[in-house]
Biotite code that builds the C-alpha atoms (Angstrom):
import biotite.structure as struc

atoms = struc.array([
    struc.Atom([77.216, -22.451, -105.120], chain_id="A", res_id=1, res_name="UNK", atom_name="CA", element="C"),
    struc.Atom([75.581, -23.249, -101.802], chain_id="A", res_id=2, res_name="UNK", atom_name="CA", element="C"),
    struc.Atom([77.581, -20.624, -99.897], chain_id="A", res_id=3, res_name="UNK", atom_name="CA", element="C"),
    struc.Atom([76.567, -17.663, -102.048], chain_id="A", res_id=4, res_name="UNK", atom_name="CA", element="C"),
    struc.Atom([73.934, -15.177, -100.944], chain_id="A", res_id=5, res_name="UNK", atom_name="CA", element="C"),
    struc.Atom([71.767, -14.248, -103.897], chain_id="A", res_id=6, res_name="UNK", atom_name="CA", element="C"),
    struc.Atom([68.675, -12.061, -104.188], chain_id="A", res_id=7, res_name="UNK", atom_name="CA", element="C"),
    struc.Atom([66.728, -15.282, -104.799], chain_id="A", res_id=8, res_name="UNK", atom_name="CA", element="C"),
    struc.Atom([68.006, -16.822, -101.570], chain_id="A", res_id=9, res_name="UNK", atom_name="CA", element="C"),
    struc.Atom([67.112, -13.655, -99.671], chain_id="A", res_id=10, res_name="UNK", atom_name="CA", element="C"),
    struc.Atom([63.594, -13.672, -101.130], chain_id="A", res_id=11, res_name="UNK", atom_name="CA", element="C"),
    struc.Atom([63.144, -17.365, -100.289], chain_id="A", res_id=12, res_name="UNK", atom_name="CA", element="C"),
    struc.Atom([64.109, -16.914, -96.650], chain_id="A", res_id=13, res_name="UNK", atom_name="CA", element="C"),
    struc.Atom([62.235, -13.622, -96.306], chain_id="A", res_id=14, res_name="UNK", atom_name="CA", element="C"),
    struc.Atom([59.090, -15.450, -97.492], chain_id="A", res_id=15, res_name="UNK", atom_name="CA", element="C"),
    struc.Atom([59.651, -18.258, -94.985], chain_id="A", res_id=16, res_name="UNK", atom_name="CA", element="C"),
    struc.Atom([60.110, -15.766, -92.149], chain_id="A", res_id=17, res_name="UNK", atom_name="CA", element="C"),
    struc.Atom([57.090, -13.742, -93.259], chain_id="A", res_id=18, res_name="UNK", atom_name="CA", element="C"),
    struc.Atom([54.971, -16.912, -93.293], chain_id="A", res_id=19, res_name="UNK", atom_name="CA", element="C"),
    struc.Atom([56.220, -17.823, -89.824], chain_id="A", res_id=20, res_name="UNK", atom_name="CA", element="C"),
    struc.Atom([55.395, -14.313, -88.593], chain_id="A", res_id=21, res_name="UNK", atom_name="CA", element="C"),
    struc.Atom([51.826, -14.548, -89.901], chain_id="A", res_id=22, res_name="UNK", atom_name="CA", element="C"),
    struc.Atom([51.350, -17.901, -88.194], chain_id="A", res_id=23, res_name="UNK", atom_name="CA", element="C"),
    struc.Atom([52.834, -16.631, -84.928], chain_id="A", res_id=24, res_name="UNK", atom_name="CA", element="C"),
    struc.Atom([50.569, -13.569, -84.940], chain_id="A", res_id=25, res_name="UNK", atom_name="CA", element="C"),
    struc.Atom([47.535, -15.866, -85.097], chain_id="A", res_id=26, res_name="UNK", atom_name="CA", element="C"),
    struc.Atom([48.722, -18.175, -82.313], chain_id="A", res_id=27, res_name="UNK", atom_name="CA", element="C"),
    struc.Atom([49.677, -16.060, -79.321], chain_id="A", res_id=28, res_name="UNK", atom_name="CA", element="C"),
    struc.Atom([49.454, -17.773, -75.936], chain_id="A", res_id=29, res_name="UNK", atom_name="CA", element="C"),
    struc.Atom([46.941, -16.318, -73.528], chain_id="A", res_id=30, res_name="UNK", atom_name="CA", element="C"),
    struc.Atom([48.688, -14.043, -71.058], chain_id="A", res_id=31, res_name="UNK", atom_name="CA", element="C"),
    struc.Atom([51.740, -13.655, -73.328], chain_id="A", res_id=32, res_name="UNK", atom_name="CA", element="C"),
    struc.Atom([50.388, -10.840, -75.518], chain_id="A", res_id=33, res_name="UNK", atom_name="CA", element="C"),
    struc.Atom([52.868, -8.222, -74.320], chain_id="A", res_id=34, res_name="UNK", atom_name="CA", element="C"),
    struc.Atom([55.876, -10.459, -74.981], chain_id="A", res_id=35, res_name="UNK", atom_name="CA", element="C"),
    struc.Atom([54.411, -11.433, -78.345], chain_id="A", res_id=36, res_name="UNK", atom_name="CA", element="C"),
    struc.Atom([54.017, -7.767, -79.340], chain_id="A", res_id=37, res_name="UNK", atom_name="CA", element="C"),
    struc.Atom([57.663, -7.102, -78.499], chain_id="A", res_id=38, res_name="UNK", atom_name="CA", element="C"),
    struc.Atom([58.845, -10.067, -80.554], chain_id="A", res_id=39, res_name="UNK", atom_name="CA", element="C"),
    struc.Atom([56.557, -9.211, -83.463], chain_id="A", res_id=40, res_name="UNK", atom_name="CA", element="C"),
    struc.Atom([57.892, -5.649, -83.458], chain_id="A", res_id=41, res_name="UNK", atom_name="CA", element="C"),
    struc.Atom([61.498, -6.874, -83.527], chain_id="A", res_id=42, res_name="UNK", atom_name="CA", element="C"),
    struc.Atom([60.758, -9.333, -86.328], chain_id="A", res_id=43, res_name="UNK", atom_name="CA", element="C"),
    struc.Atom([59.021, -6.653, -88.375], chain_id="A", res_id=44, res_name="UNK", atom_name="CA", element="C"),
    struc.Atom([61.920, -4.235, -87.879], chain_id="A", res_id=45, res_name="UNK", atom_name="CA", element="C"),
    struc.Atom([64.498, -6.823, -88.916], chain_id="A", res_id=46, res_name="UNK", atom_name="CA", element="C"),
    struc.Atom([62.485, -7.698, -92.018], chain_id="A", res_id=47, res_name="UNK", atom_name="CA", element="C"),
    struc.Atom([62.386, -4.004, -92.933], chain_id="A", res_id=48, res_name="UNK", atom_name="CA", element="C"),
    struc.Atom([66.130, -3.771, -92.283], chain_id="A", res_id=49, res_name="UNK", atom_name="CA", element="C"),
    struc.Atom([66.621, -6.695, -94.639], chain_id="A", res_id=50, res_name="UNK", atom_name="CA", element="C"),
    struc.Atom([64.833, -4.835, -97.433], chain_id="A", res_id=51, res_name="UNK", atom_name="CA", element="C"),
    struc.Atom([66.871, -1.697, -96.728], chain_id="A", res_id=52, res_name="UNK", atom_name="CA", element="C"),
    struc.Atom([70.177, -3.569, -96.912], chain_id="A", res_id=53, res_name="UNK", atom_name="CA", element="C"),
    struc.Atom([69.101, -5.375, -100.063], chain_id="A", res_id=54, res_name="UNK", atom_name="CA", element="C"),
    struc.Atom([68.321, -2.041, -101.753], chain_id="A", res_id=55, res_name="UNK", atom_name="CA", element="C"),
    struc.Atom([71.829, -0.910, -100.787], chain_id="A", res_id=56, res_name="UNK", atom_name="CA", element="C"),
    struc.Atom([73.226, -4.098, -102.409], chain_id="A", res_id=57, res_name="UNK", atom_name="CA", element="C"),
    struc.Atom([74.441, -5.328, -99.020], chain_id="A", res_id=58, res_name="UNK", atom_name="CA", element="C"),
    struc.Atom([73.215, -8.888, -99.408], chain_id="A", res_id=59, res_name="UNK", atom_name="CA", element="C"),
    struc.Atom([75.158, -10.240, -96.439], chain_id="A", res_id=60, res_name="UNK", atom_name="CA", element="C"),
    struc.Atom([73.529, -7.785, -94.017], chain_id="A", res_id=61, res_name="UNK", atom_name="CA", element="C"),
    struc.Atom([70.155, -8.353, -95.658], chain_id="A", res_id=62, res_name="UNK", atom_name="CA", element="C"),
    struc.Atom([70.424, -12.114, -95.139], chain_id="A", res_id=63, res_name="UNK", atom_name="CA", element="C"),
    struc.Atom([71.699, -11.634, -91.580], chain_id="A", res_id=64, res_name="UNK", atom_name="CA", element="C"),
    struc.Atom([68.693, -9.454, -90.726], chain_id="A", res_id=65, res_name="UNK", atom_name="CA", element="C"),
    struc.Atom([66.328, -12.166, -91.955], chain_id="A", res_id=66, res_name="UNK", atom_name="CA", element="C"),
    struc.Atom([68.105, -14.704, -89.768], chain_id="A", res_id=67, res_name="UNK", atom_name="CA", element="C"),
    struc.Atom([67.865, -12.434, -86.725], chain_id="A", res_id=68, res_name="UNK", atom_name="CA", element="C"),
    struc.Atom([64.144, -11.981, -87.433], chain_id="A", res_id=69, res_name="UNK", atom_name="CA", element="C"),
    struc.Atom([63.586, -15.699, -87.624], chain_id="A", res_id=70, res_name="UNK", atom_name="CA", element="C"),
    struc.Atom([65.634, -16.261, -84.483], chain_id="A", res_id=71, res_name="UNK", atom_name="CA", element="C"),
    struc.Atom([63.204, -14.043, -82.579], chain_id="A", res_id=72, res_name="UNK", atom_name="CA", element="C"),
    struc.Atom([60.292, -16.112, -83.860], chain_id="A", res_id=73, res_name="UNK", atom_name="CA", element="C"),
    struc.Atom([61.995, -19.364, -82.912], chain_id="A", res_id=74, res_name="UNK", atom_name="CA", element="C"),
    struc.Atom([62.681, -18.021, -79.428], chain_id="A", res_id=75, res_name="UNK", atom_name="CA", element="C"),
    struc.Atom([59.018, -17.072, -79.051], chain_id="A", res_id=76, res_name="UNK", atom_name="CA", element="C"),
    struc.Atom([57.971, -20.543, -80.140], chain_id="A", res_id=77, res_name="UNK", atom_name="CA", element="C"),
    struc.Atom([60.416, -22.258, -77.776], chain_id="A", res_id=78, res_name="UNK", atom_name="CA", element="C"),
    struc.Atom([59.228, -20.084, -74.880], chain_id="A", res_id=79, res_name="UNK", atom_name="CA", element="C"),
    struc.Atom([55.617, -20.962, -75.741], chain_id="A", res_id=80, res_name="UNK", atom_name="CA", element="C"),
    struc.Atom([54.719, -17.346, -76.446], chain_id="A", res_id=81, res_name="UNK", atom_name="CA", element="C"),
    struc.Atom([53.580, -18.525, -79.860], chain_id="A", res_id=82, res_name="UNK", atom_name="CA", element="C"),
    struc.Atom([51.665, -21.789, -79.826], chain_id="A", res_id=83, res_name="UNK", atom_name="CA", element="C"),
    struc.Atom([52.846, -23.173, -83.150], chain_id="A", res_id=84, res_name="UNK", atom_name="CA", element="C"),
    struc.Atom([53.606, -26.692, -84.330], chain_id="A", res_id=85, res_name="UNK", atom_name="CA", element="C"),
    struc.Atom([54.902, -26.186, -87.867], chain_id="A", res_id=86, res_name="UNK", atom_name="CA", element="C"),
    struc.Atom([58.410, -27.676, -87.826], chain_id="A", res_id=87, res_name="UNK", atom_name="CA", element="C"),
    struc.Atom([59.069, -26.324, -91.319], chain_id="A", res_id=88, res_name="UNK", atom_name="CA", element="C"),
    struc.Atom([58.701, -22.742, -90.059], chain_id="A", res_id=89, res_name="UNK", atom_name="CA", element="C"),
    struc.Atom([59.909, -23.011, -86.448], chain_id="A", res_id=90, res_name="UNK", atom_name="CA", element="C"),
    struc.Atom([62.617, -24.740, -84.441], chain_id="A", res_id=91, res_name="UNK", atom_name="CA", element="C"),
    struc.Atom([60.380, -26.485, -81.923], chain_id="A", res_id=92, res_name="UNK", atom_name="CA", element="C"),
])
């Protein structure tokens, strides 16, 4: 089913978000380092939260945390804090 959250789906999207995070960390706009650090911290915390919820068998919260993490990255890309062009990893 497409509307079922599985451990495999969580892992897939966690990997996508982790890849986006790595790319963002390497492409911070000059003068935007402080904002980038704040976003990176939030993304990292949400990814850790996702793992915590998954260990507690709360797959819905785990998946939600990944989506919040990725939303932060997308916001940073849209605000040109992260100078990225990968449309597979970012909404740009």
